[in-house]
Phi, psi and omega in degrees: 000134183274142177275346184284128177266110189279350181268020178233137178273185182296344176265009182063035177251156181297141174215155169274126185299137177279115182254010187296337180263356182282148179284154178273123177222163173285130183229137180224135174228144177235129178235157183226149171210179181206162174227120174262136189212175173295141180308321180297323178297314179297321177298314181294325176298311182299321183274357180071033185248035174263131189299333182281350178125197182287099187300315183291323178295316181291318179295324178297311180293320179298319177296318178297314179298321181295318179302319182292338182252009184309314183298339180278338184246344176253110194307321185261010177281143175276145169289121182235150177280111179280134176263347176186146172220132179221142179238129177240145180242145171211170184239140179237116181066203183264000189222009186229131173255126178260142180235130174235124181245133177241131177237142181225147173203165165239109186191197186260356179215158188281174183242022179300315182295325181291321177292316179295322179292319179299314179297317181298313182290327176299315180287327174298322178293320176301314179300313180301318183284340185245000188295335178299327182256346185205085180284349184268012180300147180247125181259138175100177005287156176246131184203160177281126179274311182199162173205145178229155178091159176092170184300322184282353177084191184274154176224135171222122179296135176285136181268000000 
């Protein structure tokens, strides 16, 4: 792990990192998040009985849209051409929805922030769509599962 903070210039002020000399590689990042809720809320999500509509479909589209706009909301992120974004849902026990977001590009900088943003916005969307019946939902943790490509090499979170 590097001690150098690359988002600061020689005056210790924020900067967008210059990636013009970095090589172009295929890059993939996977991020995960979760929403813990009342069991009844999860049952209604699974059955499609939330009054605002299909929660998983809306959360999936919201996550994809968020990945595409990451550079607009995270100040030092580069606008990058995404070649793919995918959101998968699974269930853990009777009260937890798991979200896994994958972002891909071939470029000069990674897609970790895009995957993390996609997972975060997907769980926020679940909260928004279900808050009328369950304001006590717990979001997170949200974390990077893995990343491949780039100068820093591959990363895989130990389970």
